[in-house]
N, C-alpha and C positions, 0 to 999 in steps of 0.2 A: 365417457371412457368406460370401457369394459375390461374384463380379464380374458377376453377371447384371444386365442393364440394364432389365428390365421392372419389377421390384420394387426400390425403393431399399434397404430394410433388411429383413433376415431375422434374427430372433434364433436362437440356438443352442438348439434344443428339447431336445437331449440334456442339455446342461449345466443347463438350467433344471429338468429332471426330477430330476437328481441333487441339485441344490440343495434342491428341495422334500422329497426323501427325507431329506436330512440335517437339514433344519429340523424335520421331524416326529420323527425320532429324538432330536434335541436337546431338543425340548419334553418328550419322555418320559424324559429323562435316560438314554437308552440308549447310553451311551458304551462300546461293546464292540468286539469284533473286527470285526463286521459294519459298524459305523459307520466303522472305519478303512478297510475295503475300498471303501465308497462314497466316502469322502473321497479316497482315492487315485485313483479313477476321475474324480472331479469335478476334482481338481487337474490331471489329465492333459487333461481336456476343456476346462478354462478356466484355463490356467496363469498368466494375468495378473490373475486376480480375487483381490481381498482376502478374498473370502468364505471361501476354503479356509483362510486363516490364522486367521480368526475361529473357524471350526469346530474347527480344530486346537487353538486356545487353550482353547476350552471343554472339549474332551476332556482336555487336560493339567491343567487346574484340577480337573476331576472326579477325576483320578487322583493329585492331590497334587503335580504337578510345576510349581510356580509359576515356576521359572527358565526351563523350556522354554516355558511359556505367555507369559512376558515377551518372548521371542524372537519368537514368532509374532504376538503382539498388537502389538508395536512395528513389525513389518514391515507389518502391516495399517494401523497408524496412519500410517506414511509415505506410504501410498497414499491413505487416506481419513481425514485428521485430524479431520473433522467428522462422524464416523459414531457413532451411539449405540451400536450393538452392539460396535464397536471399543472404545469407552470402558467398556462393561460388562464386558469381559474384561481390559482393561488396568488398571483401578482395582484389582480384587482381586489381580491378579498383582503389582502394585507393593506393595500392602499386605502380602502374604505374603512378599515378598522384602526388606522393611525400607525400601523407598523411600517413606517416608510423605509427604514433601512433594510428590513426583510424584503420588502417589495422591490427595492432597487437591486438586490442581489438576484432575485428571480428574473427580473427584467434583463439583467446582465446575462444570465444563463440563456435566455431566449435569443439574445443578440449574438452570443458566442457560438452557439450550436445551429441556429436557424436563421441568423441574419436579420432578426427583427430590429427596427430602429429603437435606439434608446430614447426614453422620454426625457424632457428637460428636467434638470436637477432642481426640485423644489423641496426644501427642507424646512420643517417647522420646529423640530426639537432635537435633530441629530446634528452633532458638530460636523462642519463641512469636511474637515480633514479625515474624520473617521469614515464618513460616507464615501469619500473618494478612494480611500485605502481599500475598503471592502469591495467597492466596485471594481478596482483594479485586480484584486485577487479572484473575483467571480469571473472575470474576462480572461484569466490566464489559460493558455492552451498548451503549455509545456509542463514537464515534470521537474523543472529546474528551479525549485524554490531555493532561495528567496527571490529569484528573478521576476520582474514584472514587465512582461512584454508590452502591455498596454497600461502604463501607469497613467491614471487619470489626473488631471489638474484643471484648475479654472483659469480662463483667460477671457476678459471682456464679457464676464457672466455666462460663458459657455464652456461646456466640458470638452477638453482636448486630451490627446493621448500621446505619450512618447515612451521609448524604451528606457527602462530604469531598473532599480533593484531596491528592495526593502533593506535598509541598512541604518543603524543608529536609531532604531525605532522598533515597536512591537510589530510582529507579522499579524495581518488581520485574519485571525482564526478564532473560532469560539473557544472560550476559556473555561475549562471544568471548574465546578464550584470549589472554592478554597485554594485555587491555584493562581499563581501569577502567569501572565502571558509570556510567550516566547519573545525575547528582545534579541535582535539580530546584530551580531558584531562580526569581526574578522578574526579568524583563528590566528593567534600569535603565539609562537613558541620559537626558541632559538633566534630571537631577532629583536628588532626595535618595536616598541609598543604601537606607535601611530603610523608607521610608514605605509601599511597597507590601506589606511584610510585615504591617504593622498592618491594611491593608485585608483581606488574606487571613484574618488571625486573626478579624476581625469577621464575615466572610461565608462561611467555608469550609464550614460545615455548614448553610447556609441553602438553602431551596428556590430562591430567586432566583438565587443564583450557580450552582447546579447546573443549572438549566434554561436561563438566558439570560445571567447576569452574566458568564460566562467568555467570551462571544463577542468582546469587544474587550479581553481581558486577554492579554497576551503573557508566556509563561514563557521561561525560559532553561534548557535541559537541557545540562549540561556533563559530559563524561567527567571524573570526579574521584573522590578518596578522602578519607574523613574522617580527620583526625588530632587527637589531644589530647595535648599534651606537646611533644616535640622532634622535628623532621624535618630531616635533612641532605640537601641537594640538591647533587650533585656535577656540576660543569660543566667539561668538557674545555677546555684552554687554546685560545683563539681562537674558541670557540663562544659563542653567545648564544642565550637563550631568552626567551620571554614566558610568564609563570606566572600563570594565573587563580587568584584566591583569593576565597572567600566566607565570611562569618561566619554564626554561628547565634545571634548576639545583637546587639542594637543597639549601635553604636559599640564594637565588640569590639576590644580592644587585642591586638596580637600583637608579638612581638619579632622583628626581622629583623637578622641579623648576617652580615657578610662580612669577609674579611681586610683589605680596603682601607678600608671605611667604618666598621668597628666595629659596635656594636649600636645600633639605633634602634627606635622604636616607630611602628607605623602602626595605623590603625583600619579595620576591615572593616565593611561593611553586613550586616545580617541578611538572608540568602537572596539576596544581590546580589553578583555577581562583579565584582571590579576586577582590573586587569592590572598586572604588575610585570616590568620588563626586568632580567634577570640575566645577568652575564658572568663570574662567578667563584663558587666554592663558597659556598653560602648555607645558613644555619641559621635555621629557623623555630621559634619557641617560643610556644605559647599561654600566657597569663598567668593563666588561670582554668580552671575545669573544663569549660568549654563547647568542643566541638570546632570545627574549621574544615574547609572543603572545599578541598582542594588539586587544582586541575585538571591534566589532562594537559598537560605543557609543549609549547608551540608552538616548534619549533626553526627558527631563522632561517637563511637561506642558500639560494641558488639552485643548481640542478644542471643541467648542459647536457643531461642526459637527460630533463628535465621541461620543461613549459611554465610560465611564470610565473603564468599564469591559465587555468584551465578553468572556464567559467561555463555552468551549465544553467539556463535560465529556462523554467519551466512556466507558460504562460498558460492557466489552467484553462478548458476548454470553448471555446477559440477554433477555431471551425469554418472550415477552409480553403475548402470549397465556398461558404460564405457570404462569406468575405473575399476570395476570389480576384479578383473583378471590382472590389472596393472597396479593395484593399490600398493602392495608391499614394494614393488619396484620403483614406482614414480613418486610415491608419497610415503617414504619409509618412516619418517618422524611421526607423522600423524597416525600411521597404521600402528606403530609400536605403542603409542599412547592409548589409543582406543582398543587395543587388544585386551586391555584390562578393564574394558567396559562392555558396551553392547553395540552391535552394528545391525541395523535393520536392512535385510537383503532384498526385500520386496517392497520398496518404498516408492511412492508416486506423488507427484505434485498435482495440485488441483487445476493448474493452468500452464500454458506453454511459455509465458513470459512473466516478468517481475510484477508489473503494475497490479494485476488482479491477484497474483499468487501471494505476495507479501502480506497484504491485509488478511488473507486467509490464515497465514501462520500466526499473525499477531492477535487474531480474534477466535481462531478455531471454527470459522464459518466459511462456507462456500461463497464465491463471488456473486452468485445469484441471490444470496442472502444479504451480504454486505452491500451489494449493488455497486461495488467499485470494480469496474471492468472497462469503462469507456475511456479510452486514452486521449480523448479530446476535451474532456469535461471533468472537473475536479470538485464535485460536491463533497461535503464533509461527512465523514463517518458518524452515523447516528449515535447519540450518547447511550442508547441501550446496549450497544456492543461494548463490553468492557475489555480493554486491550491488556496484553501480557504486562506492560509496564505499569498500567493503572493498578492491576492486581498486586504487583510487586511493591509499588509504592505504598499501597494500603498496609502491607506487611512491615513497612519501615525500612525498606531498602533505598539506598541512594541509586537512582536509575540514570544512566548515561549511555551515550554512544560516542566513543572516541572517533569513530569514522563511519559514515554511512553514505549511500547514494541518496540523492535528493527525491527519488521517486516516492510518491505517497505523502509528502509533507503537506501539500495543499489539501489532501484528503483528510488530514488530521489524524493519521494513523499513529504518530509519535507523541500524541498529546500527553501521555503519562510520564514521559522522560523529563528529568530536571534539566538536562543539557544534551544537545546533539550537535555534531560537527559535520554538516553535510557538504558534499562535493558532487557535482553533477556527473563526473566522469572519471577523474584520476583517483580511483580508490584501490590502489595496489596493496597487496598484503604486507609488503615490507614497511609501508608507511603505517598502515593500520595496526600491525602487530607492535611496532615500537610505541606508537601513541597509547595503545591499550596497556602495554607493560608499564609505561610511565604513570599512567592513570591509576593502575593498581597500587603502585608504590606510593604515589602522592596521597591517596585516600585509603590507605591500608587499615586506618582505624575505624572506618565505616563499613557497614555491610553493603556489598555492592551488587547491583544487577546491571551487567554491561552487555551492549549489543555491538558487534563489529561486522561490517558488511564489506567484503572484498570482491573484486570483479576480474581477477587475473585470467581466468579461464574462459570468460564470456567471449564468444566470437562476434566479429563485426564485419560488415561488408568490406571486401578487400580493396575496392577501388581507390579509397582515400584513406586507408588505414595503414599505419606503420606496424609492421610485424616485429616481434622480438628479434634481436640481433642474432642469437644462435639459430633461430629458424631460418632467417635469410641467408646465412652463410653456410648452412649445412645442406640445403636442398639442391639437387641438380637443376639445371636450367629448365628442364622440361616440366618440373614441378613448381619451380619458382615463378614461371610465367603461366598465366591461366586466363581463361575467358571469363569476364565478369559482365554483369548487367547493372544498370543503374538502379539504385534504390532498393536493393534486395534486403528485406528485413532479416535480422539475425536468426529468426525461427525458420527461415527458408533457405538458409545457405546450403550449397551442395556439398557432397562428400569429397571435397578437394584435399589433396595431401597437405597442402599449406595450412588449411584450416585445422586439420587434425594435429599437425605438429605444433601449431600455435596453442591449441588446447592443452597438449601434453606438457609443452614448456611452461605454460602458465601454471599447471598443477604442480610442477616441480618447484616453481617460485613460491607458490602458496605454502608448499610443505616446508621449505627452508625457513620462511619467515614465521609461520604459525608454529612450527616445531620449536623455535626458540621460546615463544610465548608459553607453550605447553610445558616445556622443560622448567621454566621458572615456576609455574604453578606447582608442578611435582615436588620441587625442591623447597617451596616456601609454605605450602598448605598441607595440612593433614588430610587424609583421604575422606574424612567426614565433614570437612569444612568447605568443600566446593562442589559444584556441579558444572560440567562443561557440555554444551550441545554443539555439535558441528553438523550443518545441514545445508541443503541447497533449495532453491525456490523452483527449479525446473532443470532440465537437461539440455542437450544440444543435438542438432540434427546431422552434424557434419561427418558422423561415422556410419550413416545408414542412407540408403536409397532403395526404393522398390524397383527392381529391374523390369517388372511388368508394366509399370506406368511412368517410371523416371520422375515421379513427383515426390517432393519432400514431404514426409509425414509429420505434421506438426504435433500430433498427439500420439505418435509412436512411442515405443518403449525407451529409446535412447533420447528422444526429445523431452519426455516427461517423466522418465525414471529418475528419481532424485536421490539425494544422499541424506542419511540421518544416522548419527552415531552419538552416544552419550558415555560419560564417565563421571564417577563422583559419588557423593553420599546417596545411598539408597538404590544405586544402579547395579544391576547384575553384572558380574565380572566374567569376561572370557566368553561372551555369548555372541553368536551370529544368528539372529532370529530370522526365521523363514516366513513368519506371519505377514500378512498384507498390512501395510500401514499407509496412511495419507499424511501429507504435510500438515494437515489440520490437527494431527494427533499430538504434536509437540505441546500444544496448549494444555490439554487435560493432563498430560504426563507430568509437566512441570508443576501444575497445580497439585497433583498427587504427591510429588516429592517435597515441595516446600510448604504446602499447606494452605494455598489460597482456594476459595470456593469456586467450583466449576459449575456453571449453569447447566441444567439438564437439557436445554434447548439448543446447545451448540452442536455443530456437526462433527467435531472432533471426538475421537474414541480413545479410551485408555487401553493400550495394548495388553495382550495376555501376559506378556513378559513382566508387567508391573501389576498383575492381579486383575486386570480387566478381562474383557471378552474379545477374542480375536475377530476381526472383520471377516465377513464372508465375500466381500467384494469392495473394490476401491474404485473411485470415479475420477476421471480427468475430463475436462471440457476445454474447447476452444470457442470462446464466446466474444468474438471480435466483430465490432460493428462493420457492416458492409461486406461481411464474408459469410459463407455458410457456417452453420453451427455444427460442431463436431463433438461426439461423445466417445470415450474409450472407457469401458466398464469391465474391469479385470477380476477374475478369480485366479487361483493357482494354475488351473488347467486351460481355461478359456478366456476369450475376450469378446465382448459385444462391441462392434464398431457401428456407428451411425453418423450420417451426414445429411443435412437438410437440403431440400431443393431450393428453398428460398434463402435470402440473406438475413442476418440479424439486424434488427432495427436499432436505432440509437438508444432506445430504452432497454435493450437486452432481450427483447422478446422475439419469438420466431414462430412460424407455422410448421408443425410436425406432421401435417396431413400428407400422405403419400410417401413418407419415409419408410424404407424397408431396411432394417438393420441386418448385418451379417454377423454370425458368430464364428470365430476362428480359433484354431488351436494356438495357445500362447507360444510366442517365439516366431510365429509365422503370420503376423497381422497383415491384412490386405492382400495376402497371396491366395488367389482363387482356389488353388488345389487344396488348401487347408480350411476351407469353409466346412463347418459341421452344423448339422441341424437335427433336432429331435424334439418331440413334445416335452420331454423332460428338461431340456436346455431352455427352451422357450418359457416354460413354466417357472423356471428359476430367474431368468434375466428379465423377461418382459414386465412383469408387475413391478420389480424394483426400478427399472429404467423409467417407466411411466410415472412412478411416484417421485423419483428424483427430478424429472423434467417438468413436473406440473407447474412450478412457479415460473418457468421460462416460456411455456407455451402460450400463444396468443389466441388459440382457438379459431383462427382465421378471422379475428376481429381486429381491425386496424383503423387508425384515424387518417382520413384523406389528407389532412394538413401535413402529417408526418411523411406520408408516401409521396406527396407532391414535391416536397423538398428534397427527396432522394430518388429522382426518376432514373439516374444512372444505376441505382440498385434494383429498383422494382419496376422499371419500365414506364412508359407513358400512360398506360391504362392502370390507374391506382384506385378505381372505384371498387365498391363492394361487389 
């Protein structure tokens, strides 16, 4: 790569030549001294590429050094965790070093994405139930946690699969040090404790529940441990806690004993958490052989170093370019609240849809760094990425989500929370606002970090979707009836009037519900006791279309122009900030306001409004497997737009050779009449774009095994 301005992208021909040489030698199993010499030359030519570590692991496995192969393969996995060739060296390396559960998970990845046969289950030291649970989670290909589409079970010493759900048990995800795992129950409030467990029993293996029945079912995932027998809970003098408890049987009796009260019996619901306030040493005893789930204690008490409430509200798909001129009219309550805070007027998401965008918000890092982008595969977020909730937990906050969509749970994005209440679909603001309000009241004696995710404005394909009643009854028949296509993704919906009215009606619903929550905060918290963030993860396409092409622009301003506003302690008042901001910037801004450390290697930036340095450019990408890669790189005046000729592979890489970006005047993206070009513009955009794309570029180097599996993307000729 050079800084030459006539050709945007030049691959490293020497590195590719060495890669092809190594590939040919590896295919012949020629792992000799000459192979090592070529590998050394390749590593020197392409020091950042994971390919060198893959070849090194192949060499070490061929020479019986599984431990060394593990080191190289894990280093490659850290860079490309969705890469088939990485998995193909990592699995045998794990198997040969006795890491049978890790090997099983990687084999499941190969099966899920590439159709490799699963090996027979041969365990020497891993409990069978644990192995089957982790196998099931590794095979999951939906975002609907805790659903288990391919729940593994043993029958006649062979592994079989059926539809199921993780319930009344821990969800098989890595557990951070010092933390309890997430134990899955049913969300129960305003009702009977155990009745939802009977519903789940009846439908857990059904096609109906697996496909659609879960859409309005809310689970409760609580950090907890199971006990059977006696558990002593020590409470320091003057301290009080709230203890969550759930049963595994209907009307399950347990004994509770304290020095002042003596011994009494209470009854727990099956898979439903109840809460108990404790202020002295307490002993719990189960009275039968059924275990109970004991949640992580919620410690009461405020600290002057913390805020009483930090509330993050994600309004999914709330496009600020759409709402900017309508904000006071259609969202008057929210507008009035944040008029006394700051609104970022030039705010953009990293991605066009939730699955890659939300981890970016929670970590401050781009999808090509978190490597969470492939919507058919859910590897776990690497532990070196510290999430918002983990930071807040370290400061002593009780971290919970009264309502969220289940996207990203299997990717372990929410591992820092003490409790989350996920639902795969039905996450309306009126439900979430009420739950959040009651949660604040219930735990008002603790310092709270809460996350609320609502989806009222998010558009969906009209063919099978029920529109809001006011939308259906207000539109003339010519707008009520519309031409639809099967299977249109929400990011590609056209600018039909019915979609636009659904969005605006959803915005008004959000305003009415969230407005009540914000009013409660105003009335019950001093200005220096809280911080409220309201933001979106992306925008919507339904208000825009390019009349030159009639193609929906998934990285256009309205599709990726997002919302971000703040109010509370340390937040400037009455400001509409025109500086460029990214959805990644929420992370360092919250760190600045509440005092958690922010690593210098994240991608988020502290805005100038908070004493940081204003961005000179903001990046949005569409990094969707099996589609062309797209980049929108915006300044205040211009935008560089790029689209690759090739498709993005499963591992998120793509070849940028032959790409010729165009620079447009902002506000006129993809309109040929507004293309501008000059040496000065290229000198500004090109080096920045190349540096940004470096971790995504494959240099024209690809693995035949991966290309052969995706001939519909790359064609029949997949050789080098």
